C-alpha positions in Angstrom: -17.2 7.6 -1.2 -18.6 10.9 -2.4 -17.5 12.4 -5.7 -15.4 15.5 -5.3 -14.7 15.0 -1.6 -11.7 16.7 -0.2 -8.6 14.4 0.0 -7.7 13.0 3.4 -4.1 12.5 2.1 -2.5 14.4 -0.8 1.0 13.3 -1.9 2.9 15.5 -4.4 6.1 14.8 -6.3 7.6 12.4 -3.6 11.2 11.4 -4.1 13.1 9.0 -1.9 16.6 7.7 -2.3 18.9 5.2 -0.5 22.6 5.8 -0.1 24.6 2.7 -0.7 28.2 1.8 -1.3 27.5 1.5 -4.9 25.9 5.0 -5.1 22.4 6.4 -4.7 19.3 4.2 -5.4 16.3 6.3 -6.6 13.6 4.2 -5.0 10.7 6.6 -5.4 10.6 9.0 -8.3 8.1 11.9 -8.4 5.1 9.9 -7.0 1.9 11.9 -6.8 -1.6 10.6 -5.7 -4.4 11.4 -3.3 -6.7 9.5 -1.0 -10.4 10.3 -0.5 -12.2 9.8 2.8 -13.6 6.2 3.0 -11.8 5.1 -0.2 -9.9 1.9 -0.5 -6.9 2.5 -2.7 -5.0 -0.5 -4.1 -1.3 -0.2 -4.8 0.2 -3.0 -7.0 3.4 -3.9 -8.7 6.3 -6.3 -8.7 8.7 -6.6 -5.7 11.0 -3.6 -5.8 8.6 -1.4 -7.7 8.5 1.1 -4.8 5.1 0.3 -3.2 6.2 -0.1 0.5 9.0 2.5 0.3 6.5 5.1 -0.9 4.1 4.5 2.0 6.8 4.2 4.6 8.2 7.5 3.3 5.0 9.3 4.0 5.1 8.8 7.8 8.8 8.6 8.5 9.2 4.9 8.9 12.4 4.5 6.8 15.8 4.3 8.6 17.8 7.5 7.9 20.5 6.9 6.9 20.5 5.2 4.4 17.1 6.5 3.3 16.4 10.1 2.5 13.2 11.6 1.4 14.6 14.2 -1.0 11.6 16.1 -2.2 7.8 16.4 -2.2 4.8 17.1 0.0 2.6 14.8 2.1 -0.4 16.9 3.1 -2.4 15.4 5.9 -4.8 17.2 8.3 -3.5 20.7 7.3 0.2 20.0 7.6 3.0 18.7 5.5 4.3 15.5 7.2 7.7 15.8 5.5 8.3 19.0 7.4 6.9 18.0 10.8 9.0 17.2 13.9 9.6 13.6 14.9 7.3 14.0 17.9 4.5 15.1 15.6 5.1 12.2 13.3 5.0 9.8 16.2 1.7 11.1 17.2 0.3 10.9 13.7 1.5 7.3 13.4 0.0 6.3 16.7 -3.3 7.9 16.3 -4.3 9.3 12.8 -2.5 6.9 10.5 -2.5 3.2 11.3 0.1 0.8 9.7 -0.2 -3.0 9.3 3.0 -4.7 8.4 3.5 -7.8 6.3 4.8 -10.2 9.0 3.0 -9.9 12.3 5.5 -12.1 14.1 8.3 -9.7 13.5 6.0 -6.6 14.2 4.7 -7.8 17.6 7.1 -7.7 20.5 7.5 -11.3 21.8 8.2 -10.4 25.4 5.0 -8.4 26.0 1.4 -9.7 26.1 -1.0 -8.8 23.3 -3.1 -6.9 25.8 -0.1 -4.7 26.8 0.7 -4.0 23.1 -2.9 -2.9 22.3 -3.2 -0.8 25.4 0.1 1.1 24.9 -1.2 3.4 22.1 -4.5 3.8 23.9 -2.8 5.1 27.0 -0.2 7.2 25.2 -2.3 8.8 22.5 -5.8 8.7 23.9 -4.9 9.3 27.5 -7.0 6.3 28.8 -6.2 4.9 32.3 -5.3 1.3 32.6 -8.8 0.0 33.3 -10.4 2.0 30.3 -7.6 0.9 28.0 -8.0 -2.7 29.0 -11.8 -2.5 28.3 -11.1 -0.9 24.9 -8.4 -3.5 24.1 -10.9 -6.3 24.8 -13.5 -4.5 22.5 -10.8 -4.3 19.7 -10.0 -8.0 19.9 -13.7 -8.7 19.7 -14.0 -6.3 16.7 -11.4 -8.2 14.8 -13.0 -11.6 15.5 -10.8 -13.1 18.2 -12.9 -15.3 20.5 -12.5 -15.3 24.3 -11.0 -11.8 24.1 -10.7 -11.2 27.9 -8.5 -14.2 28.4 -6.5 -13.7 25.3 -5.3 -10.3 26.4 -3.0 -12.1 28.7 -1.5 -14.3 25.9 1.9 -13.6 24.1 2.2 -13.4 20.3 3.7 -17.0 20.0 0.4 -18.3 21.5 -1.6 -17.1 18.4 -1.7 -18.5 14.9 -0.5 -16.5 12.0 -4.0 -15.4 11.1 -4.8 -14.4 14.6 -1.5 -12.5 15.0 -2.5 -10.5 11.9 -5.9 -9.8 13.5 -4.0 -8.5 16.6 -2.0 -6.2 14.3 -5.2 -4.9 12.8 -6.6 -4.3 16.3 -3.4 -2.3 17.2 -3.6 -0.2 14.0 -7.3 0.5 14.7 -6.8 1.3 18.4 -7.0 5.1 18.1 -9.6 5.3 15.4 -7.3 6.4 12.6 -8.4 8.4 9.5 -6.1 6.3 7.3 -5.1 2.7 7.5 -2.1 1.5 5.5 -1.8 -2.2 5.0 1.5 -3.4 3.6 0.8 -6.9 2.0 -0.8 -8.0 5.3 -2.0 -11.4 3.9 1.1 -12.5 1.9 2.4 -14.8 4.6 -1.0 -16.4 5.3 -2.6 -19.4 3.6 -5.5 -18.9 1.2 -8.3 -19.6 3.7 -6.9 -17.3 6.3 -6.2 -14.6 3.7 -9.9 -14.7 2.6 -10.9 -14.3 6.3 -8.7 -11.3 6.7 -10.0 -9.7 3.5 -13.5 -10.2 4.6 -12.7 -8.7 8.0 -11.2 -5.6 6.4 -14.4 -5.1 4.2 -16.5 -5.3 7.3 -14.3 -2.9 9.3 -14.3 -0.4 6.5 -18.1 -0.4 6.3 -18.4 -0.1 10.1 -15.7 2.5 10.7 -15.5 4.4 7.4 -11.7 4.9 7.3 -9.7 5.4 4.2 -7.5 2.4 3.4 -4.3 2.0 1.3 -3.8 -1.7 0.5 -0.3 -2.7 -0.9 -0.1 -6.0 -2.7 1.4 -7.8 -5.7 -1.9 -9.8 -6.0 -4.2 -8.3 -8.5 -6.9 -10.8 -7.6 -7.1 -9.3 -4.2 -7.3 -5.7 -5.5 -10.1 -6.6 -7.9 -12.2 -7.7 -5.0 -11.7 -4.9 -2.5 -10.4 -1.7 -4.1 -12.2 1.4 -5.4 -9.1 2.7 -7.3 -5.8 1.3 -8.2 -2.2 2.7 -8.5 0.1 0.6 -10.6 3.8 1.1 -9.7 6.9 0.2 -11.7 10.5 1.4 -11.3 9.6 3.7 -8.4 6.9 5.5 -10.4 3.1 5.4 -10.8 2.7 4.2 -14.4 -1.2 4.0 -14.4 -4.0 4.8 -12.1 -7.8 4.6 -12.3 -11.0 3.1 -10.9 -10.7 -0.6 -10.4 -13.3 -1.6 -13.0 -12.0 0.9 -15.6 -8.3 -0.2 -15.1 -9.0 -3.9 -15.2 -11.4 -3.5 -18.1 -9.3 -1.1 -20.2 -5.6 -1.2 -19.1 -3.6 1.3 -21.0 0.0 0.9 -19.9 1.9 -2.1 -21.3 3.1 -3.0 -17.8 -0.5 -3.2 -16.5 -1.6 -5.3 -19.5 1.3 -7.6 -18.9 0.5 -7.9 -15.2 -3.1 -8.8 -15.9 -2.0 -11.5 -18.3 0.0 -13.2 -15.5 -3.1 -13.9 -13.4 -3.7 -17.6 -13.5 -7.2 -18.7 -14.7 -9.0 -21.9 -13.8 -10.4 -23.4 -16.9 -11.6 -26.8 -18.2 -8.3 -27.7 -19.9 -4.8 -27.4 -18.5 -2.8 -24.4 -19.6 0.5 -25.1 -21.2 2.3 -22.6 -19.0 1.7 -19.4 -17.0 2.3 -16.0 -18.6 5.4 -14.2 -17.4 6.9 -10.7 -18.0 10.2 -11.3 -19.7 13.3 -9.4 -18.5 14.2 -7.9 -15.2 13.0 -4.7 -13.3 15.3 -1.7 -13.8 18.3 -0.9 -11.5 17.5 2.5 -10.1 21.0 3.9 -9.8 20.0 7.1 -11.6 16.9 9.3 -11.7 14.7 8.2 -14.6 15.3 10.0 -17.9 13.6 7.4 -20.1 10.7 5.0 -19.7 11.6 2.5 -17.0 9.7 -0.3 -18.7 11.2 0.2 -22.2 13.5 -2.8 -22.0 10.7 -5.2 -21.3 8.0 -3.5 -23.5 6.8 -5.0 -26.8 5.8 -1.5 -28.0 8.9 0.5 -27.2 10.3 2.8 -29.8 12.9 5.6 -30.1 11.0 8.2 -28.0 10.9 5.8 -25.0 14.7 5.8 -24.9 14.8 9.6 -24.9 11.9 10.7 -22.6 10.3 9.5 -19.4 6.5 9.7 -20.1 4.2 11.6 -17.7 0.7 10.4 -16.8 -2.0 11.8 -19.0 -5.8 11.2 -19.0 -7.0 8.1 -21.0 -10.5 7.8 -19.5 -12.8 8.9 -16.7 -10.5 9.3 -13.6 -8.0 7.1 -15.5 -4.4 8.1 -16.5 -1.3 6.3 -17.8 2.3 7.2 -18.4 2.9 5.8 -21.9 3.6 7.1 -25.4 1.9 4.0 -26.9 -1.9 4.1 -27.7 -3.2 0.5 -27.5 -6.6 1.5 -29.0 -4.9 2.7 -32.2 -2.0 0.3 -32.0 0.4 3.1 -32.7 2.6 5.7 -30.9 0.9 8.9 -29.8 1.7 12.0 -31.7 
């Protein structure tokens, strides 16, 4: 990934709410980030931190109502996706931005063959005839490592294992050679062996095809092995971001530090217990006016109750939203 390269995706001040019977839920709060060509950007955080909602907001995948993207810009290929028509968004989703969902069994249609589901975007967005689309579908199955691809085009999703179904989902997402691939916890439902195979496959495809990838996960171990840069989300906000080695080696936000401590380590002696982050994630019924992590943070002080910190530089390409300076062990002035 070349330094200073123009962003393929630029998100500015994104805000998304859900209308519920109990009032508005502020799920995404002023999220800003960019994605460089060929970069693999990891997005981590607890369940409910806003990872998936942020990425689904970008390309209009949230049901409206109850969801509403209230503000922001999503700049892609010269246009703001938040201001585009539904027809334009459908074309972008089908051809320029691929999306891999967490559970392939609920994402694949059980009544259509795998071949039909791969061929559909090829015919609609690339204008291929049936014969050319079938040839390309076979190539895609081979690309993602499914043996006997010609025969398996005729099979239905239930005839594939969980890992193979996820490979099919990757093939569909790659069908139209997207510039960006968003993967929403695609290995969570798979066992460890299959997870490792899918991760290796993604590494190979990235090298071969050169696309930019956003990888959403709660597994920091996965991110350490595949990402160039990491966004850490909490309470619908990005609380820290930076190059993967810098962020893992010098975490500056208390939440990031707490997350890293929860990673289990294999050592000679048995650990007494796993580290946990005490307390509960915030209930986002109001737009944040204070630090969302303050109730669980060992370093919180008066200012954290009054102000919501903004991200500021703490290292090369590295910023964090916190009033506490862990290097000095004191609050910033």
